[in-house]
C-alpha positions in Angstrom: -4.8 -45.0 -7.1 -3.1 -44.9 -10.5 0.6 -44.7 -10.6 1.9 -41.4 -12.0 5.0 -41.2 -14.0 7.8 -39.5 -11.9 8.9 -37.5 -14.9 5.5 -36.0 -15.2 5.6 -35.0 -11.5 9.1 -33.4 -11.9 7.9 -31.5 -15.0 4.8 -30.2 -13.2 6.8 -29.1 -10.2 9.3 -27.2 -12.4 6.5 -25.5 -14.4 4.6 -24.5 -11.2 7.8 -23.3 -9.5 8.7 -21.2 -12.6 5.3 -19.6 -12.7 5.3 -18.9 -9.0 8.8 -17.3 -9.3 7.5 -15.1 -12.2 4.4 -14.1 -10.1 6.5 -13.3 -7.0 9.0 -11.3 -9.2 6.2 -9.3 -10.7 4.6 -8.6 -7.3 8.0 -7.6 -5.8 8.6 -5.2 -8.7 5.1 -3.8 -8.4 5.6 -3.1 -4.7 8.8 -1.2 -5.3 8.1 0.7 -8.6 4.2 0.7 -8.6 4.1 0.8 -12.4 2.3 -2.3 -13.9 3.5 -1.7 -17.5 7.1 -1.4 -16.6 7.1 -4.4 -14.2 5.3 -6.5 -16.9 8.0 -5.7 -19.4 10.7 -6.6 -16.8 9.3 -9.8 -15.6 7.5 -11.1 -18.8 9.4 -13.6 -20.8 
């Protein structure tokens, strides 16, 4: 098994965590407001 640079692992975890947070924020907004366009504007960067 090849050794993977720990910095690459940390960066990957941060990016995946950020995307997961955005997706969960969007879904939570959609459940409450039920308006895709408004939730997209609120949760999009």
